[in-house]
BALOBA-1460 file (C-alpha; in Angstrom, 3 decimals):
// residues 90
<rec num="1" residu="x" x="0.000" y="0.000" z="0.000"/>
<rec num="2" residu="x" x="1.393" y="3.402" z="-0.962"/>
<rec num="3" residu="x" x="1.054" y="6.723" z="0.826"/>
<rec num="4" residu="x" x="-1.463" y="7.870" z="-1.815"/>
<rec num="5" residu="x" x="-3.584" y="4.773" z="-1.222"/>
<rec num="6" residu="x" x="-3.482" y="5.373" z="2.545"/>
<rec num="7" residu="x" x="-4.589" y="8.978" z="2.016"/>
<rec num="8" residu="x" x="-7.453" y="7.846" z="-0.241"/>
<rec num="9" residu="x" x="-8.598" y="5.199" z="2.255"/>
<rec num="10" residu="x" x="-8.556" y="7.559" z="5.246"/>
<rec num="11" residu="x" x="-10.279" y="10.300" z="3.249"/>
<rec num="12" residu="x" x="-12.973" y="7.905" z="2.068"/>
<rec num="13" residu="x" x="-13.704" y="6.435" z="5.505"/>
<rec num="14" residu="x" x="-13.581" y="9.684" z="7.499"/>
<rec num="15" residu="x" x="-14.917" y="12.211" z="4.984"/>
<rec num="16" residu="x" x="-11.934" y="14.519" z="5.531"/>
<rec num="17" residu="x" x="-10.408" y="16.197" z="2.473"/>
<rec num="18" residu="x" x="-7.470" y="14.402" z="0.870"/>
<rec num="19" residu="x" x="-5.251" y="17.481" z="1.197"/>
<rec num="20" residu="x" x="-5.831" y="17.644" z="4.959"/>
<rec num="21" residu="x" x="-5.186" y="13.916" z="5.377"/>
<rec num="22" residu="x" x="-1.984" y="14.150" z="3.309"/>
<rec num="23" residu="x" x="-0.747" y="17.110" z="5.365"/>
<rec num="24" residu="x" x="-1.451" y="15.219" z="8.599"/>
<rec num="25" residu="x" x="0.394" y="12.099" z="7.413"/>
<rec num="26" residu="x" x="3.350" y="14.179" z="6.198"/>
<rec num="27" residu="x" x="3.543" y="15.975" z="9.558"/>
<rec num="28" residu="x" x="3.352" y="12.652" z="11.433"/>
<rec num="29" residu="x" x="6.230" y="11.214" z="9.417"/>
<rec num="30" residu="x" x="8.280" y="14.391" z="9.887"/>
<rec num="31" residu="x" x="7.700" y="14.289" z="13.648"/>
<rec num="32" residu="x" x="8.756" y="10.630" z="13.859"/>
<rec num="33" residu="x" x="11.902" y="11.312" z="11.776"/>
<rec num="34" residu="x" x="12.841" y="14.339" z="13.904"/>
<rec num="35" residu="x" x="12.338" y="12.392" z="17.131"/>
<rec num="36" residu="x" x="14.489" y="9.499" z="15.939"/>
<rec num="37" residu="x" x="17.165" y="11.898" z="14.675"/>
<rec num="38" residu="x" x="17.370" y="13.354" z="18.195"/>
<rec num="39" residu="x" x="17.645" y="9.863" z="19.739"/>
<rec num="40" residu="x" x="14.082" y="9.769" z="21.072"/>
<rec num="41" residu="x" x="11.955" y="6.652" z="20.548"/>
<rec num="42" residu="x" x="8.300" y="6.943" z="19.469"/>
<rec num="43" residu="x" x="5.786" y="4.593" z="21.148"/>
<rec num="44" residu="x" x="2.305" y="4.043" z="19.672"/>
<rec num="45" residu="x" x="0.290" y="1.835" z="22.013"/>
<rec num="46" residu="x" x="-1.395" y="-1.042" z="20.179"/>
<rec num="47" residu="x" x="0.644" y="-0.427" z="17.010"/>
<rec num="48" residu="x" x="4.361" y="-0.499" z="17.744"/>
<rec num="49" residu="x" x="7.500" y="1.491" z="18.450"/>
<rec num="50" residu="x" x="9.848" y="3.412" z="16.212"/>
<rec num="51" residu="x" x="13.218" y="2.998" z="17.908"/>
<rec num="52" residu="x" x="16.865" y="3.865" z="17.358"/>
<rec num="53" residu="x" x="19.129" y="0.814" z="17.376"/>
<rec num="54" residu="x" x="22.891" y="0.952" z="17.766"/>
<rec num="55" residu="x" x="24.926" y="-1.282" z="15.489"/>
<rec num="56" residu="x" x="28.268" y="-2.192" z="17.039"/>
<rec num="57" residu="x" x="31.608" y="-1.729" z="15.349"/>
<rec num="58" residu="x" x="32.591" y="-4.579" z="13.034"/>
<rec num="59" residu="x" x="35.314" y="-5.635" z="10.645"/>
<rec num="60" residu="x" x="34.453" y="-6.091" z="6.968"/>
<rec num="61" residu="x" x="36.423" y="-7.154" z="3.922"/>
<rec num="62" residu="x" x="36.896" y="-5.352" z="0.633"/>
<rec num="63" residu="x" x="37.220" y="-8.364" z="-1.665"/>
<rec num="64" residu="x" x="38.379" y="-6.444" z="-4.736"/>
<rec num="65" residu="x" x="41.356" y="-4.891" z="-2.896"/>
<rec num="66" residu="x" x="41.820" y="-7.809" z="-0.475"/>
<rec num="67" residu="x" x="41.843" y="-5.497" z="2.540"/>
<rec num="68" residu="x" x="39.885" y="-5.268" z="5.762"/>
<rec num="69" residu="x" x="38.054" y="-2.170" z="6.887"/>
<rec num="70" residu="x" x="36.450" y="-1.252" z="10.171"/>
<rec num="71" residu="x" x="32.845" y="-0.123" z="10.069"/>
<rec num="72" residu="x" x="32.350" y="2.165" z="13.074"/>
<rec num="73" residu="x" x="29.458" y="1.925" z="15.527"/>
<rec num="74" residu="x" x="26.389" y="3.646" z="14.089"/>
<rec num="75" residu="x" x="22.679" y="4.100" z="14.738"/>
<rec num="76" residu="x" x="19.800" y="2.957" z="12.550"/>
<rec num="77" residu="x" x="16.034" y="3.483" z="12.757"/>
<rec num="78" residu="x" x="13.882" y="0.405" z="13.344"/>
<rec num="79" residu="x" x="10.235" y="-0.518" z="13.892"/>
<rec num="80" residu="x" x="9.144" y="-3.000" z="16.536"/>
<rec num="81" residu="x" x="5.472" y="-4.046" z="16.234"/>
<rec num="82" residu="x" x="3.356" y="-4.455" z="19.356"/>
<rec num="83" residu="x" x="2.127" y="-7.858" z="20.511"/>
<rec num="84" residu="x" x="-1.451" y="-6.990" z="19.486"/>
<rec num="85" residu="x" x="-0.243" y="-5.993" z="16.022"/>
<rec num="86" residu="x" x="1.777" y="-9.204" z="15.675"/>
<rec num="87" residu="x" x="-1.215" y="-11.343" z="16.673"/>
<rec num="88" residu="x" x="-3.433" y="-9.655" z="14.064"/>
<rec num="89" residu="x" x="-0.874" y="-10.229" z="11.317"/>
<rec num="90" residu="x" x="-0.463" y="-13.907" z="12.200"/>
């Protein structure tokens, strides 16, 4: 499902204009991105959590040059679904 399809579905079921729904979804995504960028997790009860995970430092190989490189510790965004959400999907 694409963002446009989500906007159409919400607009159809609630009767709110598509432009208003799109603006709300865009603002939600921007808020989640800003929170994660500042190291804050976002918890949505009954849906899941947008969290920041830390990947530890590791050694990798560059096969073409036959050398090893060190990939430093870094953070990545992740989504962890709630138990209720997982049960509905199963």
